N, CA, C, O and the ligand as a Tripos MOL2 file, in Angstrom:
@<TRIPOS>MOLECULE
protein
  265   263    67     0     0
PROTEIN
NO_CHARGES

@<TRIPOS>ATOM
      1 N          -9.3620   27.8570  -20.9030 N.3       1 MET1
      2 CA         -8.5970   27.2650  -19.7940 C.3       1 MET1
      3 C          -8.2030   25.8120  -20.0810 C.2       1 MET1
      4 O          -9.0000   25.0140  -20.5740 O.2       1 MET1
      5 N          -6.9900   25.5140  -19.7670 N.am      2 LYS2
      6 CA         -6.5280   24.1450  -20.0020 C.3       2 LYS2
      7 C          -6.4520   23.3870  -18.6750 C.2       2 LYS2
      8 O          -6.1990   23.9590  -17.6150 O.2       2 LYS2
      9 N          -6.6750   22.1210  -18.7790 N.am      3 GLU3
     10 CA         -6.5850   21.2910  -17.5780 C.3       3 GLU3
     11 C          -5.2140   20.6350  -17.4980 C.2       3 GLU3
     12 O          -4.7030   20.1350  -18.5000 O.2       3 GLU3
     13 N          -4.6220   20.6360  -16.3170 N.am      4 GLY4
     14 CA         -3.3480   19.9480  -16.1440 C.3       4 GLY4
     15 C          -3.5750   18.4630  -15.9290 C.2       4 GLY4
     16 O          -3.5940   17.9880  -14.7930 O.2       4 GLY4
     17 N          -3.7410   17.7580  -16.9820 N.am      5 GLY5
     18 CA         -4.1620   16.3590  -16.9150 C.3       5 GLY5
     19 C          -3.2360   15.4530  -16.1120 C.2       5 GLY5
     20 O          -3.7030   14.6210  -15.3350 O.2       5 GLY5
     21 N          -1.9480   15.6070  -16.2920 N.am      6 CYS6
     22 CA         -1.0420   14.6550  -15.6710 C.3       6 CYS6
     23 C          -0.4540   15.1490  -14.3530 C.2       6 CYS6
     24 O           0.2920   14.4240  -13.6950 O.2       6 CYS6
     25 N          -0.7800   16.3580  -13.9740 N.am      7 GLY7
     26 CA         -0.1880   16.9040  -12.7540 C.3       7 GLY7
     27 C          -0.8500   16.3970  -11.4940 C.2       7 GLY7
     28 O          -1.5120   17.1510  -10.7810 O.2       7 GLY7
     29 N          -0.6660   15.1000  -11.2190 N.am      8 ARG8
     30 CA         -1.3000   14.5180  -10.0430 C.3       8 ARG8
     31 C          -0.2610   14.2690   -8.9660 C.2       8 ARG8
     32 O           0.1920   13.1390   -8.7810 O.2       8 ARG8
     33 N           0.1070   15.2970   -8.2730 N.am      9 LYS9
     34 CA          1.1190   15.1180   -7.2360 C.3       9 LYS9
     35 C           0.4820   14.8580   -5.8760 C.2       9 LYS9
     36 O           1.0250   14.1220   -5.0530 O.2       9 LYS9
     37 N          -0.6760   15.4710   -5.6530 N.am     10 GLN10
     38 CA         -1.3540   15.2740   -4.3710 C.3      10 GLN10
     39 C          -2.5650   14.3780   -4.5750 C.2      10 GLN10
     40 O          -3.0180   14.1870   -5.7040 O.2      10 GLN10
     41 N          -3.0810   13.8360   -3.4990 N.am     11 GLY11
     42 CA         -4.2880   13.0240   -3.5810 C.3      11 GLY11
     43 C          -3.9570   11.5440   -3.5760 C.2      11 GLY11
     44 O          -4.0520   10.8930   -2.5350 O.2      11 GLY11
     45 N          -3.5750   11.0080   -4.7110 N.am     12 ALA12
     46 CA         -3.3030    9.5840   -4.7910 C.3      12 ALA12
     47 C          -1.8840    9.2840   -4.3560 C.2      12 ALA12
     48 O          -1.0080    9.0210   -5.1800 O.2      12 ALA12
     49 N          -1.6730    9.3270   -3.0650 N.am     13 ALA13
     50 CA         -0.3440    9.0550   -2.5520 C.3      13 ALA13
     51 C          -0.0930    7.5540   -2.5320 C.2      13 ALA13
     52 O          -1.0220    6.7610   -2.3730 O.2      13 ALA13
     53 N           1.1380    7.1800   -2.6910 N.am     14 ALA14
     54 CA          1.4810    5.7700   -2.6310 C.3      14 ALA14
     55 C           1.3240    5.2840   -1.1960 C.2      14 ALA14
     56 O           1.6670    6.0020   -0.2570 O.2      14 ALA14
     57 N           0.8120    4.0830   -1.0200 N.am     15 PRO15
     58 CA          0.6660    3.5590    0.3370 C.3      15 PRO15
     59 C           2.0290    3.3040    0.9700 C.2      15 PRO15
     60 O           3.0040    3.0250    0.2720 O.2      15 PRO15
     61 N           2.0900    3.4020    2.2880 N.am     16 CYS16
     62 CA          3.3570    3.1360    2.9650 C.3      16 CYS16
     63 C           3.6900    1.6490    2.8370 C.2      16 CYS16
     64 O           2.8670    0.8550    2.3820 O.2      16 CYS16
     65 N           4.8920    1.2910    3.2380 N.am     17 ALA17
     66 CA          5.3500   -0.0840    3.0800 C.3      17 ALA17
     67 C           4.4480   -1.0610    3.8200 C.2      17 ALA17
     68 O           4.1940   -2.1650    3.3370 O.2      17 ALA17
     69 N           3.9660   -0.6600    4.9850 N.am     18 ALA18
     70 CA          3.1230   -1.5450    5.7880 C.3      18 ALA18
     71 C           1.7940   -1.8110    5.1000 C.2      18 ALA18
     72 O           1.3780   -2.9620    4.9680 O.2      18 ALA18
     73 N           1.1330   -0.7560    4.6640 N.am     19 CYS19
     74 CA         -0.1700   -0.9110    4.0190 C.3      19 CYS19
     75 C          -0.0480   -1.6700    2.7160 C.2      19 CYS19
     76 O          -0.9290   -2.4430    2.3400 O.2      19 CYS19
     77 N           1.0340   -1.4420    2.0500 N.am     20 LYS20
     78 CA          1.2550   -2.1280    0.7850 C.3      20 LYS20
     79 C           1.3510   -3.6390    1.0220 C.2      20 LYS20
     80 O           0.7590   -4.4370    0.2960 O.2      20 LYS20
     81 N           2.0980   -4.0000    2.0400 N.am     21 LEU21
     82 CA          2.2860   -5.4090    2.3280 C.3      21 LEU21
     83 C           1.0250   -6.0340    2.9050 C.2      21 LEU21
     84 O           0.7100   -7.1890    2.6180 O.2      21 LEU21
     85 N           0.3060   -5.2710    3.7170 N.am     22 LEU22
     86 CA         -0.9040   -5.7890    4.3580 C.3      22 LEU22
     87 C          -2.1350   -5.6050    3.4880 C.2      22 LEU22
     88 O          -3.2260   -6.0610    3.8300 O.2      22 LEU22
     89 N          -1.9500   -4.9300    2.3560 N.am     23 ARG23
     90 CA         -3.0450   -4.6670    1.4320 C.3      23 ARG23
     91 C          -4.1820   -3.9100    2.1110 C.2      23 ARG23
     92 O          -5.3600   -4.2100    1.9200 O.2      23 ARG23
     93 N          -3.7870   -2.9150    2.9100 N.am     24 ARG24
     94 CA         -4.7810   -2.0440    3.5120 C.3      24 ARG24
     95 C          -4.8010   -0.7280    2.7500 C.2      24 ARG24
     96 O          -3.9030   -0.4300    1.9620 O.2      24 ARG24
     97 N          -5.8440    0.0500    3.0030 N.am     25 ARG25
     98 CA         -5.8480    1.3840    2.4320 C.3      25 ARG25
     99 C          -5.0190    2.2680    3.3420 C.2      25 ARG25
    100 O          -5.2360    2.3070    4.5530 O.2      25 ARG25
    101 N          -4.0780    2.9690    2.7600 N.am     26 CYS26
    102 CA         -3.2070    3.8120    3.5770 C.3      26 CYS26
    103 C          -3.8880    5.1580    3.8090 C.2      26 CYS26
    104 O          -4.0220    5.9700    2.8930 O.2      26 CYS26
    105 N          -4.3090    5.3750    5.0390 N.am     27 ALA27
    106 CA         -4.9770    6.6290    5.3600 C.3      27 ALA27
    107 C          -3.9580    7.7490    5.4770 C.2      27 ALA27
    108 O          -2.7540    7.5150    5.5750 O.2      27 ALA27
    109 N          -4.4720    8.9740    5.4620 N.am     28 GLN28
    110 CA         -3.5670   10.1210    5.5350 C.3      28 GLN28
    111 C          -2.8450   10.1500    6.8880 C.2      28 GLN28
    112 O          -1.7000   10.5920    6.9880 O.2      28 GLN28
    113 N          -3.5530    9.6610    7.9400 N.am     29 ASP29
    114 CA         -2.9440    9.6430    9.2730 C.3      29 ASP29
    115 C          -2.5410    8.2200    9.6560 C.2      29 ASP29
    116 O          -2.5930    7.8440   10.8270 O.2      29 ASP29
    117 N          -2.1440    7.4440    8.6690 N.am     30 CYS30
    118 CA         -1.7330    6.0600    8.8880 C.3      30 CYS30
    119 C          -0.6240    5.9920    9.9410 C.2      30 CYS30
    120 O           0.3580    6.7320    9.8790 O.2      30 CYS30
    121 N          -0.8060    5.0760   10.9210 N.am     31 VAL31
    122 CA          0.1780    4.9890   11.9980 C.3      31 VAL31
    123 C           1.5000    4.4150   11.5190 C.2      31 VAL31
    124 O           2.5450    4.6530   12.1250 O.2      31 VAL31
    125 N           1.4520    3.6590   10.4300 N.am     32 PHE32
    126 CA          2.6760    3.0220    9.9460 C.3      32 PHE32
    127 C           3.5390    3.9620    9.1140 C.2      32 PHE32
    128 O           4.7650    3.8590    9.1040 O.2      32 PHE32
    129 N           2.8780    4.8740    8.4220 N.am     33 ALA33
    130 CA          3.5770    5.6960    7.4360 C.3      33 ALA33
    131 C           4.8580    6.3710    7.9480 C.2      33 ALA33
    132 O           5.8700    6.3370    7.2480 O.2      33 ALA33
    133 N           4.8540    6.9840    9.1490 N.am     34 PRO34
    134 CA          6.0920    7.6350    9.6050 C.3      34 PRO34
    135 C           7.2160    6.6450    9.8800 C.2      34 PRO34
    136 O           8.3940    6.9930    9.7910 O.2      34 PRO34
    137 N           6.8460    5.4030   10.2150 N.am     35 TYR35
    138 CA          7.8610    4.4130   10.5700 C.3      35 TYR35
    139 C           8.3080    3.5910    9.3770 C.2      35 TYR35
    140 O           9.4620    3.1690    9.2950 O.2      35 TYR35
    141 N           7.3800    3.3650    8.4480 N.am     36 PHE36
    142 CA          7.6730    2.5010    7.3130 C.3      36 PHE36
    143 C           7.3230    3.1960    6.0090 C.2      36 PHE36
    144 O           6.2740    2.9210    5.4250 O.2      36 PHE36
    145 N           8.1750    4.0830    5.5470 N.am     37 PRO37
    146 CA          7.9010    4.7900    4.2930 C.3      37 PRO37
    147 C           7.8930    3.8340    3.1060 C.2      37 PRO37
    148 O           8.4740    2.7500    3.1510 O.2      37 PRO37
    149 N           7.2260    4.2620    2.0570 N.am     38 ALA38
    150 CA          7.0320    3.4040    0.8790 C.3      38 ALA38
    151 C           8.3570    3.0010    0.2310 C.2      38 ALA38
    152 O           8.4490    1.9660   -0.4290 O.2      38 ALA38
    153 N           9.3760    3.8340    0.4280 N.am     39 ASP39
    154 CA         10.6420    3.5250   -0.2450 C.3      39 ASP39
    155 C          11.5420    2.6120    0.5860 C.2      39 ASP39
    156 O          12.6850    2.3460    0.2130 O.2      39 ASP39
    157 N          11.0100    2.1290    1.7280 N.am     40 GLU40
    158 CA         11.7800    1.1540    2.5120 C.3      40 GLU40
    159 C          10.9340   -0.0680    2.8250 C.2      40 GLU40
    160 O          10.6630   -0.3600    3.9900 O.2      40 GLU40
    161 N          10.5190   -0.7790    1.7940 N.am     41 PRO41
    162 CA          9.6050   -1.9080    2.0100 C.3      41 PRO41
    163 C          10.2420   -3.0390    2.8150 C.2      41 PRO41
    164 O           9.5410   -3.7760    3.5090 O.2      41 PRO41
    165 N          11.5540   -3.1800    2.7290 N.am     42 GLN42
    166 CA         12.2170   -4.2780    3.4180 C.3      42 GLN42
    167 C          12.1510   -4.1060    4.9290 C.2      42 GLN42
    168 O          12.1360   -5.0840    5.6770 O.2      42 GLN42
    169 N          12.1130   -2.8790    5.3580 N.am     43 LYS43
    170 CA         12.0770   -2.5620    6.7850 C.3      43 LYS43
    171 C          10.8270   -3.1690    7.4340 C.2      43 LYS43
    172 O          10.9020   -3.8480    8.4580 O.2      43 LYS43
    173 N           9.6900   -2.9030    6.8100 N.am     44 PHE44
    174 CA          8.4600   -3.4470    7.3740 C.3      44 PHE44
    175 C           8.3830   -4.9550    7.1950 C.2      44 PHE44
    176 O           7.8710   -5.6620    8.0630 O.2      44 PHE44
    177 N           8.8880   -5.4450    6.0760 N.am     45 ALA45
    178 CA          8.8650   -6.8800    5.8280 C.3      45 ALA45
    179 C           9.5950   -7.6230    6.9410 C.2      45 ALA45
    180 O           9.1430   -8.6760    7.3910 O.2      45 ALA45
    181 N          10.7190   -7.0760    7.3830 N.am     46 ASN46
    182 CA         11.4810   -7.6980    8.4640 C.3      46 ASN46
    183 C          10.7040   -7.6800    9.7700 C.2      46 ASN46
    184 O          10.5970   -8.7020   10.4480 O.2      46 ASN46
    185 N          10.1610   -6.5180   10.1240 N.am     47 VAL47
    186 CA          9.4120   -6.3870   11.3680 C.3      47 VAL47
    187 C           8.1810   -7.2840   11.3420 C.2      47 VAL47
    188 O           7.8330   -7.9280   12.3320 O.2      47 VAL47
    189 N           7.5450   -7.3080   10.2030 N.am     48 HIS48
    190 CA          6.3310   -8.1040   10.0270 C.3      48 HIS48
    191 C           6.6410   -9.5800   10.2040 C.2      48 HIS48
    192 O           5.8400  -10.3270   10.7660 O.2      48 HIS48
    193 N           7.7770   -9.9860    9.7340 N.am     49 LYS49
    194 CA          8.1660  -11.3890    9.8210 C.3      49 LYS49
    195 C           8.4210  -11.7880   11.2730 C.2      49 LYS49
    196 O           8.0520  -12.8800   11.7040 O.2      49 LYS49
    197 N           9.0510  -10.8940   12.0110 N.am     50 VAL50
    198 CA          9.4430  -11.2080   13.3870 C.3      50 VAL50
    199 C           8.2540  -11.1180   14.3430 C.2      50 VAL50
    200 O           8.0330  -12.0260   15.1440 O.2      50 VAL50
    201 N           7.4940  -10.0380   14.2630 N.am     51 PHE51
    202 CA          6.4560   -9.7840   15.2680 C.3      51 PHE51
    203 C           5.0560  -10.1550   14.7990 C.2      51 PHE51
    204 O           4.1920  -10.4520   15.6250 O.2      51 PHE51
    205 N           4.8180  -10.1450   13.5220 N.am     52 GLY52
    206 CA          3.4620  -10.3530   13.0280 C.3      52 GLY52
    207 C           2.7360   -9.0320   12.8990 C.2      52 GLY52
    208 O           2.9920   -8.0960   13.6560 O.2      52 GLY52
    209 N           1.8270   -8.9580   11.9370 N.am     53 ALA53
    210 CA          1.1930   -7.6820   11.6030 C.3      53 ALA53
    211 C           0.3780   -7.1280   12.7640 C.2      53 ALA53
    212 O           0.4500   -5.9330   13.0500 O.2      53 ALA53
    213 N          -0.3920   -7.9740   13.4330 N.am     54 SER54
    214 CA         -1.2720   -7.4650   14.4860 C.3      54 SER54
    215 C          -0.4690   -6.9380   15.6620 C.2      54 SER54
    216 O          -0.8620   -5.9600   16.2970 O.2      54 SER54
    217 N           0.6470   -7.5790   15.9530 N.am     55 ASN55
    218 CA          1.4910   -7.0970   17.0490 C.3      55 ASN55
    219 C           2.1070   -5.7500   16.7180 C.2      55 ASN55
    220 O           2.1850   -4.8690   17.5750 O.2      55 ASN55
    221 N           2.5390   -5.5900   15.4920 N.am     56 VAL56
    222 CA          3.1200   -4.3170   15.0680 C.3      56 VAL56
    223 C           2.0710   -3.2180   15.1830 C.2      56 VAL56
    224 O           2.3390   -2.1290   15.6900 O.2      56 VAL56
    225 N           0.8800   -3.5290   14.7020 N.am     57 ASN57
    226 CA         -0.2220   -2.5760   14.7590 C.3      57 ASN57
    227 C          -0.4990   -2.1740   16.2080 C.2      57 ASN57
    228 O          -0.6670   -0.9930   16.5140 O.2      57 ASN57
    229 N          -0.5430   -3.1640   17.0870 N.am     58 LYS58
    230 CA         -0.8180   -2.9230   18.5070 C.3      58 LYS58
    231 C           0.2710   -2.0530   19.1250 C.2      58 LYS58
    232 O          -0.0140   -1.0900   19.8370 O.2      58 LYS58
    233 N           1.4880   -2.3990   18.8460 N.am     59 MET59
    234 CA          2.6210   -1.6550   19.4280 C.3      59 MET59
    235 C           2.5770   -0.1940   19.0260 C.2      59 MET59
    236 O           2.7480    0.7030   19.8520 O.2      59 MET59
    237 N           2.3470    0.0260   17.7520 N.am     60 LEU60
    238 CA          2.3530    1.4060   17.2680 C.3      60 LEU60
    239 C           1.1670    2.1880   17.8170 C.2      60 LEU60
    240 O           1.3000    3.3700   18.1350 O.2      60 LEU60
    241 N           0.0230    1.5510   17.9310 N.am     61 GLN61
    242 CA         -1.1420    2.2560   18.4360 C.3      61 GLN61
    243 C          -0.9890    2.5940   19.9050 C.2      61 GLN61
    244 O          -1.3470    3.6910   20.3340 O.2      61 GLN61
    245 N          -0.4610    1.6660   20.6720 N.am     62 VAL62
    246 CA         -0.2080    1.9280   22.0870 C.3      62 VAL62
    247 C           0.7970    3.0660   22.2170 C.2      62 VAL62
    248 O           0.6430    3.9740   23.0340 O.2      62 VAL62
    249 N           1.8130    2.9860   21.3990 N.am     63 HIS63
    250 CA          2.8560    3.9920   21.4270 C.3      63 HIS63
    251 C           2.2960    5.3830   21.1370 C.2      63 HIS63
    252 O           2.6980    6.3690   21.7540 O.2      63 HIS63
    253 N           1.3650    5.4450   20.1920 N.am     64 LEU64
    254 CA          0.8330    6.7430   19.8070 C.3      64 LEU64
    255 C          -0.1720    7.2800   20.8180 C.2      64 LEU64
    256 O          -0.3310    8.4930   20.9550 O.2      64 LEU64
    257 N          -0.8540    6.3750   21.5290 N.am     65 LYS65
    258 CA         -1.8670    6.8230   22.4780 C.3      65 LYS65
    259 C          -1.2420    7.3850   23.7430 C.2      65 LYS65
    260 O          -1.8010    8.2880   24.3660 O.2      65 LYS65
    261 N          -0.0980    6.8640   24.1210 N.am     66 ILE66
    262 CA          0.5560    7.3280   25.3560 C.3      66 ILE66
    263 C           1.2840    8.6360   25.1650 C.2      66 ILE66
    264 O           1.8820    9.1540   26.1080 O.2      66 ILE66
    265 ZN         -0.0260    3.1830    5.6130 Zn       67 ZN67
@<TRIPOS>BOND
     1     1     2 1
     2     2     3 1
     3     3     4 2
     4     3     5 am
     5     5     6 1
     6     6     7 1
     7     7     8 2
     8     7     9 am
     9     9    10 1
    10    10    11 1
    11    11    12 2
    12    11    13 am
    13    13    14 1
    14    14    15 1
    15    15    16 2
    16    15    17 am
    17    17    18 1
    18    18    19 1
    19    19    20 2
    20    19    21 am
    21    21    22 1
    22    22    23 1
    23    23    24 2
    24    23    25 am
    25    25    26 1
    26    26    27 1
    27    27    28 2
    28    27    29 am
    29    29    30 1
    30    30    31 1
    31    31    32 2
    32    31    33 am
    33    33    34 1
    34    34    35 1
    35    35    36 2
    36    35    37 am
    37    37    38 1
    38    38    39 1
    39    39    40 2
    40    39    41 am
    41    41    42 1
    42    42    43 1
    43    43    44 2
    44    43    45 am
    45    45    46 1
    46    46    47 1
    47    47    48 2
    48    47    49 am
    49    49    50 1
    50    50    51 1
    51    51    52 2
    52    51    53 am
    53    53    54 1
    54    54    55 1
    55    55    56 2
    56    55    57 am
    57    57    58 1
    58    58    59 1
    59    59    60 2
    60    59    61 am
    61    61    62 1
    62    62    63 1
    63    63    64 2
    64    63    65 am
    65    65    66 1
    66    66    67 1
    67    67    68 2
    68    67    69 am
    69    69    70 1
    70    70    71 1
    71    71    72 2
    72    71    73 am
    73    73    74 1
    74    74    75 1
    75    75    76 2
    76    75    77 am
    77    77    78 1
    78    78    79 1
    79    79    80 2
    80    79    81 am
    81    81    82 1
    82    82    83 1
    83    83    84 2
    84    83    85 am
    85    85    86 1
    86    86    87 1
    87    87    88 2
    88    87    89 am
    89    89    90 1
    90    90    91 1
    91    91    92 2
    92    91    93 am
    93    93    94 1
    94    94    95 1
    95    95    96 2
    96    95    97 am
    97    97    98 1
    98    98    99 1
    99    99   100 2
   100    99   101 am
   101   101   102 1
   102   102   103 1
   103   103   104 2
   104   103   105 am
   105   105   106 1
   106   106   107 1
   107   107   108 2
   108   107   109 am
   109   109   110 1
   110   110   111 1
   111   111   112 2
   112   111   113 am
   113   113   114 1
   114   114   115 1
   115   115   116 2
   116   115   117 am
   117   117   118 1
   118   118   119 1
   119   119   120 2
   120   119   121 am
   121   121   122 1
   122   122   123 1
   123   123   124 2
   124   123   125 am
   125   125   126 1
   126   126   127 1
   127   127   128 2
   128   127   129 am
   129   129   130 1
   130   130   131 1
   131   131   132 2
   132   131   133 am
   133   133   134 1
   134   134   135 1
   135   135   136 2
   136   135   137 am
   137   137   138 1
   138   138   139 1
   139   139   140 2
   140   139   141 am
   141   141   142 1
   142   142   143 1
   143   143   144 2
   144   143   145 am
   145   145   146 1
   146   146   147 1
   147   147   148 2
   148   147   149 am
   149   149   150 1
   150   150   151 1
   151   151   152 2
   152   151   153 am
   153   153   154 1
   154   154   155 1
   155   155   156 2
   156   155   157 am
   157   157   158 1
   158   158   159 1
   159   159   160 2
   160   159   161 am
   161   161   162 1
   162   162   163 1
   163   163   164 2
   164   163   165 am
   165   165   166 1
   166   166   167 1
   167   167   168 2
   168   167   169 am
   169   169   170 1
   170   170   171 1
   171   171   172 2
   172   171   173 am
   173   173   174 1
   174   174   175 1
   175   175   176 2
   176   175   177 am
   177   177   178 1
   178   178   179 1
   179   179   180 2
   180   179   181 am
   181   181   182 1
   182   182   183 1
   183   183   184 2
   184   183   185 am
   185   185   186 1
   186   186   187 1
   187   187   188 2
   188   187   189 am
   189   189   190 1
   190   190   191 1
   191   191   192 2
   192   191   193 am
   193   193   194 1
   194   194   195 1
   195   195   196 2
   196   195   197 am
   197   197   198 1
   198   198   199 1
   199   199   200 2
   200   199   201 am
   201   201   202 1
   202   202   203 1
   203   203   204 2
   204   203   205 am
   205   205   206 1
   206   206   207 1
   207   207   208 2
   208   207   209 am
   209   209   210 1
   210   210   211 1
   211   211   212 2
   212   211   213 am
   213   213   214 1
   214   214   215 1
   215   215   216 2
   216   215   217 am
   217   217   218 1
   218   218   219 1
   219   219   220 2
   220   219   221 am
   221   221   222 1
   222   222   223 1
   223   223   224 2
   224   223   225 am
   225   225   226 1
   226   226   227 1
   227   227   228 2
   228   227   229 am
   229   229   230 1
   230   230   231 1
   231   231   232 2
   232   231   233 am
   233   233   234 1
   234   234   235 1
   235   235   236 2
   236   235   237 am
   237   237   238 1
   238   238   239 1
   239   239   240 2
   240   239   241 am
   241   241   242 1
   242   242   243 1
   243   243   244 2
   244   243   245 am
   245   245   246 1
   246   246   247 1
   247   247   248 2
   248   247   249 am
   249   249   250 1
   250   250   251 1
   251   251   252 2
   252   251   253 am
   253   253   254 1
   254   254   255 1
   255   255   256 2
   256   255   257 am
   257   257   258 1
   258   258   259 1
   259   259   260 2
   260   259   261 am
   261   261   262 1
   262   262   263 1
   263   263   264 2
@<TRIPOS>SUBSTRUCTURE
     1 MET1         2 RESIDUE 1 A MET
     2 LYS2         6 RESIDUE 1 A LYS
     3 GLU3        10 RESIDUE 1 A GLU
     4 GLY4        14 RESIDUE 1 A GLY
     5 GLY5        18 RESIDUE 1 A GLY
     6 CYS6        22 RESIDUE 1 A CYS
     7 GLY7        26 RESIDUE 1 A GLY
     8 ARG8        30 RESIDUE 1 A ARG
     9 LYS9        34 RESIDUE 1 A LYS
    10 GLN10       38 RESIDUE 1 A GLN
    11 GLY11       42 RESIDUE 1 A GLY
    12 ALA12       46 RESIDUE 1 A ALA
    13 ALA13       50 RESIDUE 1 A ALA
    14 ALA14       54 RESIDUE 1 A ALA
    15 PRO15       58 RESIDUE 1 A PRO
    16 CYS16       62 RESIDUE 1 A CYS
    17 ALA17       66 RESIDUE 1 A ALA
    18 ALA18       70 RESIDUE 1 A ALA
    19 CYS19       74 RESIDUE 1 A CYS
    20 LYS20       78 RESIDUE 1 A LYS
    21 LEU21       82 RESIDUE 1 A LEU
    22 LEU22       86 RESIDUE 1 A LEU
    23 ARG23       90 RESIDUE 1 A ARG
    24 ARG24       94 RESIDUE 1 A ARG
    25 ARG25       98 RESIDUE 1 A ARG
    26 CYS26      102 RESIDUE 1 A CYS
    27 ALA27      106 RESIDUE 1 A ALA
    28 GLN28      110 RESIDUE 1 A GLN
    29 ASP29      114 RESIDUE 1 A ASP
    30 CYS30      118 RESIDUE 1 A CYS
    31 VAL31      122 RESIDUE 1 A VAL
    32 PHE32      126 RESIDUE 1 A PHE
    33 ALA33      130 RESIDUE 1 A ALA
    34 PRO34      134 RESIDUE 1 A PRO
    35 TYR35      138 RESIDUE 1 A TYR
    36 PHE36      142 RESIDUE 1 A PHE
    37 PRO37      146 RESIDUE 1 A PRO
    38 ALA38      150 RESIDUE 1 A ALA
    39 ASP39      154 RESIDUE 1 A ASP
    40 GLU40      158 RESIDUE 1 A GLU
    41 PRO41      162 RESIDUE 1 A PRO
    42 GLN42      166 RESIDUE 1 A GLN
    43 LYS43      170 RESIDUE 1 A LYS
    44 PHE44      174 RESIDUE 1 A PHE
    45 ALA45      178 RESIDUE 1 A ALA
    46 ASN46      182 RESIDUE 1 A ASN
    47 VAL47      186 RESIDUE 1 A VAL
    48 HIS48      190 RESIDUE 1 A HIS
    49 LYS49      194 RESIDUE 1 A LYS
    50 VAL50      198 RESIDUE 1 A VAL
    51 PHE51      202 RESIDUE 1 A PHE
    52 GLY52      206 RESIDUE 1 A GLY
    53 ALA53      210 RESIDUE 1 A ALA
    54 SER54      214 RESIDUE 1 A SER
    55 ASN55      218 RESIDUE 1 A ASN
    56 VAL56      222 RESIDUE 1 A VAL
    57 ASN57      226 RESIDUE 1 A ASN
    58 LYS58      230 RESIDUE 1 A LYS
    59 MET59      234 RESIDUE 1 A MET
    60 LEU60      238 RESIDUE 1 A LEU
    61 GLN61      242 RESIDUE 1 A GLN
    62 VAL62      246 RESIDUE 1 A VAL
    63 HIS63      250 RESIDUE 1 A HIS
    64 LEU64      254 RESIDUE 1 A LEU
    65 LYS65      258 RESIDUE 1 A LYS
    66 ILE66      262 RESIDUE 1 A ILE
    67 ZN67       265 GROUP 0 **** ****
């Protein structure tokens, strides 16, 4: 049996734009991921600049709880 050494498609997913910028670990159920995908880093950078990271976090969490 051979091992597929380089076939790493699942598991080590790239962090979303928010986690990348905030240097957090991007969880599988990360609240930012649906809003700030990894391929749109500028989107979160803009929001982060205007509102601040903690406010963004608060807004999204409130939004998800309701
Ligand atoms: Zn994330």
